[in-house]
BABA-745361 format. One record per residue: residue in one letter; x, y, z of N, C-alpha, C in turn. Coordinates in steps of 0.05 Angstrom, whole numbers, padded with zeros to 5 digits, always signed. Layout:
! BABA-745361
AXYZXYZXYZ...
This chain:
! BABA-745361
M+01142+01695+03343+01148+01709+03318+01175+01699+03307S+01175+01693+03281+01199+01682+03269+01220+01704+03266R+01244+01696+03261+01266+01715+03259+01262+01733+03235M+01252+01722+03213+01248+01738+03189+01226+01759+03193S+01205+01751+03207+01183+01769+03213+01193+01792+03231L+01210+01785+03249+01221+01806+03267+01237+01826+03252V+01254+01816+03233+01271+01834+03217+01254+01852+03200W+01233+01841+03187+01215+01858+03170+01201+01878+03188G+01192+01870+03211+01178+01888+03229+01196+01911+03238L+01221+01905+03244+01239+01926+03252+01245+01945+03229G+01249+01934+03205+01255+01951+03182+01231+01970+03176W+01207+01959+03178+01183+01976+03173+01180+01997+03195R+01186+01989+03221+01183+02008+03243+01204+02030+03241F+01229+02023+03233+01250+02043+03229+01242+02063+03208L+01228+02053+03187+01221+02071+03165+01198+02090+03173R+01180+02081+03190+01156+02097+03197+01161+02116+03220T+01179+02108+03238+01182+02125+03262+01195+02152+03255R+01187+02172+03271+01199+02199+03267+01227+02199+03278H+01245+02213+03264+01272+02216+03274+01274+02241+03291S+01293+02240+03310+01297+02263+03327+01307+02287+03311N+01321+02281+03289+01332+02302+03272+01314+02304+03247R+01301+02327+03243+01284+02330+03220+01299+02329+03193F+01324+02335+03194+01340+02335+03170+01342+02306+03159I+01342+02286+03177+01343+02258+03168+01317+02252+03152S+01295+02261+03162+01269+02256+03149+01269+02270+03121F+01280+02294+03120+01282+02308+03095+01299+02293+03075I+01322+02283+03083+01339+02268+03065+01325+02242+03056S+01310+02229+03074+01296+02205+03067+01275+02211+03045V+01260+02232+03049+01239+02240+03029+01252+02248+03003S+01274+02263+03004+01287+02271+02979+01299+02247+02964S+01307+02227+02978+01317+02203+02965+01295+02189+02950I+01271+02188+02962+01248+02176+02948+01241+02192+02923V+01241+02219+02926+01235+02236+02903+01256+02233+02881G+01282+02232+02889+01303+02229+02869+01301+02203+02853V+01296+02181+02867+01293+02155+02853+01268+02156+02836A+01246+02167+02845+01221+02169+02830+01226+02185+02804L+01240+02208+02806+01245+02224+02782+01262+02210+02762G+01283+02196+02773+01301+02181+02755+01286+02159+02740V+01269+02144+02754+01253+02123+02740+01233+02135+02720T+01221+02157+02728+01201+02171+02711+01214+02180+02685V+01237+02194+02687+01250+02204+02663+01260+02181+02646L+01271+02160+02658+01281+02138+02643+01259+02124+02627I+01235+02121+02639+01213+02109+02625+01204+02127+02602L+01203+02153+02607+01195+02172+02586+01215+02170+02562V+01241+02170+02568+01260+02170+02546+01259+02144+02530L+01257+02122+02544+01255+02096+02530+01229+02094+02514S+01208+02105+02524+01182+02105+02509+01185+02122+02484A+01198+02145+02486+01203+02161+02462+01220+02147+02442M+01241+02133+02451+01258+02118+02432+01243+02096+02419N+01225+02082+02435+01208+02062+02423+01190+02074+02402G+01180+02098+02407+01162+02111+02388+01177+02118+02362F+01201+02128+02365+01217+02134+02341+01222+02108+02325E+01229+02087+02338+01234+02062+02324+01209+02051+02311R+01186+02054+02324+01161+02045+02312+01155+02061+02287E+01158+02088+02289+01152+02105+02266+01171+02100+02243L+01196+02094+02250+01215+02087+02229+01206+02063+02214K+01197+02042+02228+01189+02017+02215+01162+02019+02201E+01142+02031+02215+01115+02031+02206+01108+02054+02188R+01122+02076+02190+01115+02100+02174+01135+02104+02152L+01161+02109+02160+01181+02115+02140+01186+02091+02122L+01191+02068+02133+01197+02044+02117+01173+02032+02104A+01149+02043+02111+01125+02035+02096+01124+02048+02069V+01139+02070+02066+01140+02084+02040+01168+02081+02027V+01189+02083+02043+01216+02079+02032+01220+02050+02026P+01232+02043+02003+01235+02015+01995+01253+02000+02015H+01245+01975+02021+01263+01957+02037+01288+01951+02021A+01284+01945+01995+01306+01939+01977+01297+01944+01949E+01316+01951+01932+01308+01956+01904+01332+01950+01885M+01324+01942+01861+01344+01938+01839+01339+01959+01818I+01359+01975+01812+01356+01998+01795+01373+01994+01770A+01361+01998+01747+01376+01995+01722+01397+02016+01720V+01421+02008+01712+01444+02026+01709+01442+02042+01684E+01439+02030+01661+01438+02044+01636+01412+02038+01621A+01409+02014+01609+01385+02007+01595+01363+02001+01614P+01338+02008+01607+01315+02002+01624+01310+01972+01626I+01295+01964+01646+01288+01936+01649+01262+01931+01634M+01264+01916+01612+01241+01911+01595+01224+01888+01605D+01237+01866+01613+01222+01842+01622+01222+01841+01652W+01209+01862+01664+01209+01863+01693+01191+01842+01706H+01171+01832+01691+01154+01810+01702+01171+01786+01709T+01190+01779+01691+01207+01756+01696+01225+01761+01720M+01235+01785+01722+01252+01792+01745+01237+01790+01771A+01212+01799+01770+01195+01797+01794+01189+01769+01802A+01185+01751+01782+01179+01723+01787+01204+01709+01799E+01227+01717+01789+01252+01705+01800+01257+01714+01829A+01251+01740+01834+01255+01750+01861+01236+01736+01881A+01212+01730+01871+01192+01717+01889+01200+01689+01898I+01219+01677+01885+01228+01651+01893+01240+01651+01920H+01254+01673+01927+01267+01676+01953+01246+01679+01975K+01248+01663+01996+01227+01662+02017+01226+01688+02032E+01248+01704+02032+01248+01729+02048+01233+01751+02033V+01228+01748+02006+01215+01768+01990+01185+01764+01992V+01171+01785+02003+01142+01783+02006+01128+01791+01980A+01137+01813+01967+01125+01823+01943+01145+01840+01928S+01138+01847+01903+01155+01865+01887+01137+01883+01870A+01148+01905+01861+01133+01924+01844+01153+01940+01827P+01145+01946+01802+01162+01962+01784+01160+01992+01791F+01180+02007+01784+01180+02036+01788+01199+02049+01769T+01195+02074+01764+01214+02090+01749+01218+02117+01764L+01242+02124+01769+01248+02148+01785+01256+02171+01767V+01245+02194+01772+01251+02218+01757+01259+02240+01777N+01283+02250+01776+01292+02271+01794+01292+02298+01778G+01282+02318+01790+01281+02344+01777+01273+02366+01795L+01265+02389+01783+01257+02412+01798+01228+02419+01791L+01212+02422+01813+01184+02431+01809+01184+02462+01809Q+01170+02473+01789+01169+02502+01786+01140+02511+01787K+01135+02530+01804+01109+02544+01805+01114+02573+01809G+01110+02588+01787+01117+02616+01788+01147+02620+01790D+01155+02635+01811+01184+02639+01815+01195+02620+01836K+01180+02600+01845+01188+02582+01866+01198+02556+01853L+01221+02546+01862+01233+02521+01853+01238+02502+01876K+01232+02477+01874+01237+02457+01894+01246+02431+01882G+01268+02420+01893+01278+02394+01883+01259+02372+01892V+01254+02353+01875+01235+02332+01881+01244+02306+01867S+01237+02284+01880+01242+02257+01868+01214+02246+01862V+01208+02244+01837+01181+02234+01828+01183+02204+01822R+01167+02189+01836+01167+02160+01833+01143+02151+01817G+01149+02140+01794+01127+02130+01777+01120+02101+01785V+01095+02097+01791+01086+02071+01802+01061+02061+01788M+01056+02035+01791+01031+02023+01783+01015+02017+01809P+00994+02032+01815+00980+02029+01841+00974+02001+01849Q+00965+01984+01830+00957+01957+01838+00981+01940+01847W+01004+01946+01836+01029+01932+01845+01041+01946+01869E+01041+01972+01869+01054+01987+01891+01041+01982+01918Q+01015+01976+01918+01001+01970+01943+01012+01945+01957Q+01024+01928+01942+01035+01903+01953+01061+01908+01968V+01075+01929+01961+01101+01934+01973+01102+01959+01990S+01081+01976+01989+01082+02002+02002+01055+02008+02015E+01056+02025+02035+01031+02034+02048+01027+02064+02042A+01038+02073+02020+01035+02101+02013+01006+02109+02010D+00989+02090+02001+00961+02097+01996+00946+02103+02022H+00958+02094+02045+00946+02099+02071+00948+02129+02079Y+00966+02143+02066+00971+02171+02074+00960+02191+02054M+00942+02181+02037+00928+02199+02018+00900+02189+02013S+00884+02205+02001+00857+02196+01995+00856+02175+01974S+00835+02159+01973+00832+02138+01953+00831+02151+01925E+00819+02174+01923+00817+02188+01896+00845+02195+01886A+00862+02205+01905+00889+02212+01897+00905+02188+01888W+00901+02165+01902+00916+02141+01895+00906+02130+01868Q+00880+02130+01864+00870+02119+01839+00876+02137+01815S+00881+02163+01820+00888+02181+01798+00914+02173+01785L+00931+02158+01799+00957+02149+01787+00953+02128+01766S+00928+02118+01763+00922+02099+01742+00908+02113+01719A+00901+02138+01722+00885+02152+01702+00904+02162+01680S+00892+02171+01658+00907+02182+01636+00916+02210+01643G+00932+02222+01625+00942+02248+01630+00968+02246+01646K+00975+02268+01659+01000+02269+01675+00993+02277+01704P+00984+02257+01719+00977+02262+01747+01001+02264+01765L+00998+02280+01786+01020+02283+01806+01009+02285+01834V+01018+02267+01851+01010+02268+01880+01033+02278+01896L+01030+02301+01909+01052+02314+01923+01049+02310+01953G+01072+02313+01967+01071+02315+01996+01058+02341+02004K+01043+02340+02026+01028+02363+02035+01046+02387+02041A+01069+02381+02053+01088+02402+02060+01100+02415+02035L+01106+02399+02015+01117+02410+01990+01096+02427+01975A+01071+02417+01976+01049+02433+01963+01046+02460+01977Q+01049+02460+02003+01046+02486+02018+01069+02504+02011Q+01093+02493+02008+01116+02510+02001+01113+02523+01974L+01101+02508+01955+01097+02518+01928+01070+02531+01924K+01054+02531+01947+01027+02543+01946+01010+02530+01924L+01010+02503+01925+00995+02487+01905+00971+02475+01919E+00949+02471+01904+00926+02457+01913+00918+02437+01892V+00900+02418+01900+00891+02398+01881+00877+02411+01858G+00885+02403+01834+00875+02415+01809+00893+02434+01796D+00913+02444+01811+00933+02463+01800+00952+02449+01781R+00964+02464+01763+00984+02454+01744+01011+02463+01753V+01031+02446+01751+01058+02452+01759+01077+02440+01739T+01100+02453+01736+01120+02444+01716+01143+02430+01729L+01150+02407+01718+01174+02392+01727+01196+02396+01706M+01219+02406+01715+01242+02409+01698+01261+02386+01703V+01267+02371+01681+01284+02347+01684+01309+02351+01666P+01333+02346+01677+01357+02349+01661+01357+02328+01639R+01367+02336+01616+01369+02318+01593+01394+02300+01596P+01394+02277+01583+01418+02260+01584+01442+02273+01572Q+01466+02266+01582+01491+02278+01572+01495+02273+01542S+01483+02251+01532+01486+02244+01504+01473+02265+01486Q+01453+02280+01497+01440+02300+01481+01453+02327+01482G+01477+02328+01495+01492+02352+01496+01479+02373+01515R+01489+02398+01512+01480+02419+01529+01454+02431+01518R+01432+02421+01527+01406+02431+01518+01390+02439+01542P+01371+02456+01538+01354+02464+01561+01340+02440+01573P+01334+02441+01599+01321+02418+01612+01293+02412+01600Q+01286+02388+01601+01259+02379+01591+01238+02390+01611R+01217+02401+01601+01196+02413+01617+01170+02396+01613V+01160+02386+01635+01136+02369+01634+01115+02382+01653V+01091+02387+01643+01070+02399+01658+01052+02377+01670F+01050+02377+01697+01033+02358+01711+01008+02372+01723T+00989+02356+01729+00965+02365+01744+00965+02353+01771V+00964+02369+01792+00963+02359+01819+00936+02346+01824T+00937+02319+01828+00912+02304+01832+00908+02296+01861G+00927+02302+01879+00923+02294+01907+00947+02301+01923L+00944+02299+01949+00966+02304+01968+00968+02281+01988F+00992+02276+01997+00996+02256+02018+01010+02269+02042D+01004+02259+02065+01014+02271+02090+01027+02250+02107L+01053+02246+02103+01067+02226+02118+01078+02239+02144G+01084+02264+02143+01095+02278+02166+01124+02275+02168G+01140+02293+02156+01169+02291+02157+01182+02299+02131E+01207+02291+02128+01223+02300+02106+01212+02290+02079I+01201+02266+02078+01191+02255+02053+01169+02273+02041D+01153+02285+02058+01132+02303+02048+01143+02326+02031R+01169+02333+02036+01181+02356+02022+01198+02348+01998T+01203+02322+01995+01222+02314+01974+01211+02293+01954M+01187+02283+01959+01177+02260+01943+01150+02267+01931A+01145+02255+01907+01119+02257+01894+01115+02231+01879F+01089+02226+01872+01082+02202+01857+01069+02210+01831T+01074+02194+01810+01060+02196+01785+01056+02168+01774S+01044+02166+01751+01040+02139+01739+01066+02129+01728L+01068+02103+01727+01092+02090+01716+01096+02097+01687A+01074+02097+01672+01076+02103+01643+01087+02131+01638V+01078+02150+01654+01088+02178+01650+01117+02180+01657A+01126+02168+01680+01154+02170+01688+01172+02156+01668S+01163+02133+01658+01180+02119+01638+01181+02134+01611E+01160+02148+01605+01160+02165+01581+01180+02188+01584I+01180+02200+01607+01199+02223+01611+01228+02213+01609R+01233+02190+01620+01260+02179+01619+01267+02166+01593G+01248+02164+01575+01252+02151+01549+01256+02121+01550F+01242+02108+01569+01244+02079+01572+01224+02064+01556G+01205+02077+01544+01185+02063+01529+01168+02045+01547D+01167+02019+01541+01152+02000+01557+01169+01989+01580G+01194+01998+01583+01211+01989+01605+01207+02005+01630V+01220+01996+01651+01218+02009+01677+01246+02014+01687G+01248+02032+01708+01274+02039+01718+01285+02020+01739G+01267+02005+01751+01276+01987+01772+01253+01970+01784L+01261+01953+01803+01242+01936+01816+01245+01939+01846R+01223+01945+01860+01224+01948+01889+01215+01922+01902L+01228+01915+01924+01222+01891+01939+01212+01897+01967K+01193+01883+01976+01184+01883+02004+01193+01858+02018L+01206+01860+02041+01219+01837+02054+01204+01831+02080D+01205+01805+02087+01194+01797+02112+01211+01806+02136D+01237+01805+02133+01256+01813+02154+01271+01837+02145L+01265+01861+02157+01278+01885+02148+01308+01884+02150F+01318+01871+02172+01346+01871+02177+01362+01851+02160A+01347+01836+02144+01361+01818+02125+01363+01830+02097A+01355+01856+02095+01354+01869+02069+01381+01869+02054P+01404+01875+02067+01429+01875+02052+01436+01848+02039A+01432+01827+02055+01438+01800+02045+01418+01791+02023V+01393+01797+02027+01372+01788+02008+01375+01802+01982I+01380+01829+01982+01382+01843+01956+01407+01834+01941R+01428+01827+01955+01452+01816+01941+01445+01789+01929A+01432+01772+01944+01425+01745+01934+01407+01746+01910V+01388+01764+01911+01369+01767+01888+01383+01781+01864G+01397+01802+01870+01410+01818+01848+01432+01803+01833Y+01447+01786+01847+01469+01772+01834+01459+01750+01815E+01434+01743+01817+01423+01723+01799+01412+01736+01773Q+01412+01762+01772+01401+01776+01748+01423+01780+01727T+01415+01780+01702+01434+01785+01680+01435+01814+01673H+01416+01830+01682+01415+01858+01676+01436+01872+01694Y+01447+01894+01683+01466+01910+01698+01451+01928+01717L+01454+01923+01744+01437+01936+01764+01453+01949+01786Y+01441+01970+01797+01449+01980+01823+01432+01966+01844L+01445+01956+01866+01430+01943+01887+01430+01962+01911N+01406+01967+01921+01403+01986+01943+01384+01975+01964D+01388+01983+01989+01369+01975+02010+01367+01998+02030W+01348+01995+02048+01341+02017+02067+01363+02023+02086T+01381+02004+02092+01403+02009+02111+01422+02030+02100R+01423+02032+02074+01441+02052+02061+01429+02080+02062T+01403+02082+02059+01390+02108+02058+01379+02117+02085Q+01369+02098+02101+01357+02106+02127+01369+02091+02150G+01389+02074+02146+01401+02058+02167+01413+02075+02189H+01423+02099+02183+01435+02116+02203+01414+02124+02224L+01389+02127+02215+01368+02134+02234+01364+02112+02255Y+01363+02087+02246+01360+02065+02265+01384+02063+02284S+01408+02066+02273+01432+02065+02289+01432+02087+02310D+01424+02111+02302+01423+02134+02320+01403+02129+02343I+01380+02118+02336+01360+02112+02356+01371+02092+02377Q+01384+02071+02367+01395+02051+02386+01417+02063+02403L+01434+02079+02391+01456+02091+02406+01445+02110+02427I+01426+02127+02420+01415+02145+02439+01400+02130+02462R+01386+02108+02455+01373+02092+02475+01393+02082+02495T+01416+02071+02485+01436+02059+02503+01449+02081+02521L+01456+02103+02508+01469+02125+02523+01450+02136+02545M+01425+02141+02537+01406+02152+02556+01401+02132+02579Y+01400+02107+02573+01396+02086+02594+01419+02088+02614L+01443+02089+02603+01466+02091+02621+01466+02116+02638V+01461+02139+02625+01461+02164+02639+01440+02165+02661L+01416+02155+02654+01394+02157+02673+01396+02136+02696V+01409+02113+02690+01415+02094+02711+01435+02107+02731L+01454+02121+02720+01473+02136+02737+01458+02157+02753M+01437+02169+02741+01421+02189+02755+01407+02176+02779V+01397+02152+02775+01384+02137+02797+01405+02130+02818A+01429+02123+02809+01451+02116+02828+01458+02140+02845V+01459+02164+02833+01464+02188+02848+01442+02193+02868A+01417+02189+02860+01395+02193+02878+01397+02172+02901S+01408+02149+02896+01411+02129+02916+01431+02137+02938F+01449+02155+02932+01467+02165+02952+01452+02179+02975N+01429+02190+02968+01412+02201+02989+01403+02180+03009I+01398+02156+02998+01390+02134+03015+01413+02127+03034I+01437+02126+03023+01460+02121+03040+01462+02141+03062C+01459+02167+03055+01462+02188+03075+01440+02186+03096S+01415+02181+03087+01393+02179+03106+01397+02155+03125L+01406+02133+03114+01410+02109+03131+01433+02113+03150V+01455+02125+03141+01478+02130+03159+01469+02148+03182M+01454+02169+03176+01444+02186+03197+01424+02172+03215A+01407+02154+03203+01388+02139+03218+01402+02120+03238V+01424+02109+03229+01440+02091+03246+01450+02107+03270Q+01461+02131+03265+01470+02147+03287+01448+02155+03306D+01424+02160+03294+01401+02169+03310+01390+02147+03327K+01393+02122+03319+01381+02099+03333+01402+02082+03346Q+01425+02093+03353+01446+02077+03366+01435+02064+03392A+01420+02079+03407+01411+02068+03433+01392+02045+03428E+01373+02048+03409+01354+02027+03403+01368+02002+03394I+01389+02006+03376+01404+01983+03366+01418+01968+03389A+01430+01984+03407+01445+01972+03430+01426+01956+03447I+01402+01967+03453+01383+01952+03469+01374+01926+03456L+01369+01927+03430+01361+01903+03415+01384+01882+03415R+01408+01892+03414+01431+01873+03414+01433+01859+03441T+01429+01875+03463+01431+01863+03490+01408+01844+03495M+01386+01847+03480+01364+01829+03483+01367+01804+03466G+01390+01802+03452+01396+01778+03437+01393+01779+03407L+01387+01803+03396+01385+01806+03367+01412+01804+03354S+01414+01788+03334+01440+01783+03321+01448+01806+03303R+01474+01807+03295+01484+01827+03277+01470+01825+03250K+01466+01800+03241+01452+01796+03215+01424+01808+03215A+01411+01805+03238+01383+01816+03240+01384+01846+03239V+01403+01858+03253+01405+01887+03252+01411+01897+03224M+01430+01884+03211+01437+01891+03183+01412+01887+03165G+01398+01865+03169+01375+01860+03152+01353+01881+03156A+01349+01891+03181+01329+01911+03186+01335+01937+03171F+01360+01945+03171+01367+01970+03157+01367+01966+03127V+01374+01942+03117+01372+01937+03089+01343+01939+03080I+01325+01928+03096+01296+01929+03090+01287+01958+03090Q+01296+01974+03110+01288+02002+03110+01297+02016+03084G+01322+02011+03076+01331+02024+03051+01316+02013+03027A+01311+01987+03027+01297+01975+03004+01268+01985+03002L+01255+01989+03025+01228+02000+03024+01228+02029+03015T+01248+02044+03023+01250+02071+03013+01254+02071+02983G+01273+02054+02973+01277+02053+02944+01253+02043+02930L+01239+02022+02941+01215+02011+02928+01193+02032+02925T+01190+02048+02946+01170+02070+02945+01176+02089+02921G+01202+02097+02919+01210+02114+02897+01206+02101+02870C+01213+02075+02868+01211+02061+02843+01182+02058+02834V+01164+02051+02853+01136+02048+02846+01124+02075+02838L+01130+02096+02853+01119+02122+02846+01129+02131+02818G+01155+02126+02813+01167+02133+02787+01155+02117+02765A+01150+02091+02769+01139+02074+02749+01110+02082+02742V+01094+02089+02762+01067+02098+02758+01066+02124+02743L+01082+02144+02753+01082+02170+02741+01094+02169+02712G+01116+02154+02709+01128+02152+02683+01110+02139+02663S+01096+02118+02671+01077+02104+02653+01054+02122+02645A+01044+02137+02665+01021+02155+02658+01030+02176+02639L+01053+02188+02643+01062+02209+02625+01070+02198+02597A+01083+02175+02597+01091+02163+02571+01066+02155+02555W+01045+02147+02568+01021+02138+02554+01009+02161+02538R+01011+02186+02548+01000+02209+02535+01022+02229+02527L+01046+02220+02523+01069+02238+02518+01065+02253+02492S+01056+02240+02471+01052+02254+02445+01032+02277+02448D+01010+02271+02462+00989+02292+02465+00999+02315+02483L+01014+02308+02503+01025+02328+02521+01044+02347+02506I+01062+02335+02490+01081+02351+02475+01067+02368+02454R+01046+02357+02442+01031+02372+02422+01017+02396+02435G+01006+02391+02459+00994+02414+02474+01014+02434+02482L+01038+02425+02490+01059+02444+02497+01068+02461+02473E+01070+02448+02450+01077+02463+02426+01057+02484+02419Q+01031+02477+02422+01010+02497+02416+01010+02519+02436A+01016+02513+02461+01015+02533+02482+01039+02553+02479L+01062+02542+02472+01086+02559+02469+01089+02570+02441G+01075+02559+02422+01077+02569+02395+01104+02561+02382V+01115+02538+02390+01141+02529+02378+01137+02501+02368K+01156+02493+02351+01156+02465+02340+01181+02452+02350L+01178+02431+02367+01201+02418+02379+01216+02401+02359L+01202+02388+02341+01214+02371+02320+01206+02382+02293S+01226+02388+02277+01221+02399+02250+01224+02377+02230G+01205+02376+02212+01206+02356+02190+01229+02361+02171D+01241+02385+02171+01264+02391+02155+01289+02377+02165V+01289+02370+02191+01313+02358+02204+01308+02329+02209Y+01285+02322+02220+01279+02295+02228+01260+02282+02207F+01259+02255+02209+01242+02241+02189+01212+02243+02196I+01206+02253+02220+01178+02259+02228+01178+02286+02242D+01154+02298+02243+01152+02325+02255+01136+02325+02280F+01135+02302+02294+01121+02301+02320+01137+02282+02338L+01132+02283+02364+01146+02266+02383+01129+02241+02388P+01138+02218+02379+01122+02193+02383+01128+02181+02410S+01111+02163+02419+01116+02149+02444+01102+02122+02443Q+01117+02102+02453+01106+02075+02455+01114+02063+02482L+01095+02061+02500+01101+02050+02526+01101+02019+02525M+01123+02008+02534+01126+01979+02534+01129+01968+02563L+01113+01948+02569+01114+01937+02597+01142+01927+02604S+01156+01916+02584+01183+01905+02590+01202+01927+02599D+01199+01951+02587+01216+01974+02596+01209+01983+02624V+01183+01984+02630+01175+01993+02657+01186+01973+02678V+01183+01947+02672+01192+01926+02691+01223+01927+02694S+01237+01929+02672+01266+01929+02673+01277+01954+02687V+01266+01977+02681+01275+02002+02694+01269+02001+02724T+01246+01992+02732+01239+01990+02760+01257+01970+02775C+01262+01948+02762+01279+01928+02775+01308+01937+02778V+01318+01950+02757+01346+01960+02758+01348+01981+02780A+01329+02000+02781+01330+02021+02801+01327+02009+02829F+01311+01989+02832+01307+01977+02859+01333+01963+02868V+01346+01949+02849+01371+01935+02856+01392+01956+02864V+01393+01978+02850+01413+01999+02857+01408+02010+02885T+01382+02014+02891+01376+02025+02918+01382+02005+02940V+01377+01979+02934+01384+01958+02954+01414+01957+02959L+01429+01958+02937+01459+01958+02940+01468+01982+02956A+01455+02005+02951+01462+02029+02965+01458+02027+02995S+01439+02010+03004+01433+02008+03032+01451+01988+03047L+01468+01973+03033+01484+01952+03045+01505+01964+03064Y+01519+01985+03055+01541+01996+03071+01531+02007+03098P+01511+02025+03098+01501+02035+03124+01490+02013+03142A+01478+01993+03130+01467+01970+03145+01490+01955+03158W+01512+01952+03143+01535+01938+03153+01547+01954+03177Q+01548+01980+03174+01558+01997+03196+01541+01994+03221A+01515+01992+03217+01497+01989+03240+01502+01962+03254A+01507+01941+03239+01512+01915+03251+01538+01914+03265K+01558+01931+03259+01584+01930+03271+01584+01943+03299Q+01564+01959+03305+01565+01974+03330+01563+01955+03355E+01579+01962+03375+01579+01947+03400+01559+01959+03420P+01543+01943+03433+01523+01954+03452+01536+01971+03474A+01558+01962+03484+01571+01976+03507+01579+02004+03499Q+01589+02007+03475+01598+02034+03466+01574+02052+03462A+01552+02041+03451+01528+02058+03446+01514+02067+03473L+01515+02049+03493+01501+02055+03518+01519+02068+03538G+01545+02070+03532+01565+02080+03551+01565+02109+03552
């Protein structure tokens, strides 16, 4: 038998044999449970953070503009030329005109602030996925005549509106017109969209022609929305495109309106990773305790092995392997349990909300009203490896203490 096989065999035997003191066995089992719980919770938290990041990119930023150029005073009349100039930049995937109207929706005695975005559906589809969150009839109604309005489902519920109902939009008049009553425009609700979150309560869509008419732009538009290939290049791209224009424009991008959400997600991910790694480290102290007590429990066996010619390194290696196997057991159990829970985390939380009759995430506070989850293999591997390394490091000290023991003292 080779020296390495002997060391592995001893480490495995030390792990499996019963200790004379049951408390040592209890500490050993608790260390496995502690490491497993730490790995499980860390995988769950990272999966939730991945889910929030995915929803931010695929849901919120699918509707919120990546970047936009907004007219400061005079409307943009020749927006086709502006769109063609923007398309020259390789980072710009597509562009679409829009006109924004901010006002109050009134239904009976209920008032709600809303931002109505006038769009051209055939152009808007190139830069937005808003049509994915409403029926095709609702989306096509934005091209119809009249004054169509597609509301967020949550906003419609607050105002007790249904498709086909009429609702009044009150829009403040320009300062140049003096102190006059707000302009009142009657819309017909032609559809609802359900994005899930704050946007459902604050945004609505209408046709570009109607929005430009309300703003008094005639054939002009209020701005141009851009879709970019690289979201994180938005600040630089919008400046590069906007500075080439002769029109007086406000330059805006998603990092100004929603960037804090992405920063918060990254910050929470980092903090939780550190906190939960420390949690695994604390659980690893149980491994230290169990190995220290195991060394005391097996002093006679260690002394006999030393007198038979086993080296200090082999003794140390055997106890390191015992600690590593303990930690590996906890890591594997945690990885399996954490992956299984993370895979169905959204459904589990939804079931918990229904059972308790509470809402854990409110769309009034967060940009979504459900807990998302995205399990990534890289997170599972990294968490498991980090936890395993911590447990191996925790086993070095007691293993070193075992190797220091003198046979004469243990047998004397």
